[in-house]
C-alpha positions in Angstrom: 13.7 -20.8 -9.8 10.1 -19.8 -10.6 9.7 -16.5 -12.3 8.3 -13.8 -10.1 6.2 -10.8 -11.0 6.1 -7.4 -9.4 2.9 -6.0 -7.8 2.2 -2.5 -6.5 0.5 -2.5 -3.1 -1.4 0.7 -2.2 -2.2 0.8 1.5 -5.3 2.8 2.4 -7.2 3.8 5.5 -10.8 2.6 5.8 -13.5 3.8 8.1 -14.8 0.3 8.5 -11.4 -1.0 9.5 -10.5 -1.9 13.1 -8.5 0.5 15.3 -4.7 -0.1 15.3 -3.9 -2.6 18.1 -0.1 -2.9 18.7 -0.6 -6.4 20.2 -2.3 -7.6 17.0 -1.2 -5.3 14.2 2.3 -4.5 15.5 3.0 -8.2 15.7 1.5 -8.9 12.3 3.5 -6.0 10.8 6.7 -7.3 12.4 6.1 -10.8 11.0 5.5 -9.2 7.5 8.7 -7.3 7.6 10.7 -10.3 8.8 9.3 -12.4 5.9 9.8 -9.6 3.4 13.4 -9.1 4.3 14.1 -12.8 4.9 15.7 -15.3 2.5 12.4 -16.0 0.6 11.3 -12.4 0.7 12.5 -9.4 -1.3 14.3 -6.2 -0.8 12.6 -3.5 1.3 11.1 -0.9 -1.0 8.0 0.5 0.6 7.3 3.9 2.1 4.7 5.5 4.2 3.3 8.8 3.0 2.4 12.1 4.6 -1.1 13.1 5.5 -3.7 14.8 3.3 -2.7 18.3 4.7 0.6 18.0 2.9 -0.7 16.8 -0.4 -1.3 18.7 -3.6 -3.4 18.1 -6.6 -2.2 19.3 -10.0 -4.3 19.3 -13.2 -3.4 20.8 -16.6 -6.7 20.4 -18.6 -7.2 22.3 -21.9 -4.2 24.5 -21.2 -5.3 25.6 -17.7 -3.1 24.6 -14.8 -5.0 24.3 -11.4 -3.1 23.6 -8.2 -5.1 22.7 -5.1 -3.6 22.1 -1.7 -5.0 19.3 0.5 -6.8 18.0 2.3 -9.4 17.1 -0.3 -13.1 16.9 0.7 -13.7 14.1 -1.9 -11.4 11.8 0.0 -13.0 9.9 2.8 -9.9 7.6 3.2 -6.2 8.3 2.8 -3.1 6.6 1.7 -1.0 4.9 4.4 1.8 4.0 2.0 2.9 2.1 -1.0 5.3 -0.8 -1.7 6.3 -3.2 -4.4 6.1 -6.9 -3.7 7.1 -9.9 -5.7 5.1 -13.1 -6.1 4.6 -15.9 -8.7 1.2 -14.6 -9.5 -1.7 -12.4 -8.2 -3.1 -15.4 -6.2 0.2 -15.8 -4.3 0.5 -12.0 -3.8 -3.0 -12.0 -2.4 -2.2 -14.8 0.1 0.9 -12.9 1.2 -1.1 -9.7 1.9 -3.9 -11.4 3.8 -1.8 -11.4 7.0 -0.7 -7.7 6.6 -1.9 -5.4 9.3 -3.4 -3.1 6.7 -5.8 -5.8 5.8 -7.4 -5.5 9.3 -7.2 -1.8 9.9 -7.7 -0.5 6.3 -7.6 -1.9 2.8 -5.0 -2.6 0.1 -5.1 -2.4 -3.6 -2.9 -4.9 -5.5 -1.9 -4.0 -9.0 0.3 -6.1 -11.3 3.2 -4.2 -12.9 2.7 -3.9 -16.7 5.1 -5.3 -19.2 5.9 -8.5 -17.4 
């Protein structure tokens, strides 16, 4: 068996993305979930996240703690969710994500786990 590596996928909104279309994106997402949970996939470990109104920013710079409730004016996009995927390398992980509905309606960041 080929060694697999973990990657963090961060799903984001994107103003340039298409509107959600259940006939296109719903079907693509269902195929993704079936693959992910199938014999060649991996255990489900993703999660959607709440909106910016429920978020909080915390900093503790130079001994001063500042807590700010969202939404945050500097964000023009927001997080849709996160998940961990497994692939042989970043090229395979990229190919796996090209058909994900977030690729059409938003954007994704793909980050290799460290220490592998």
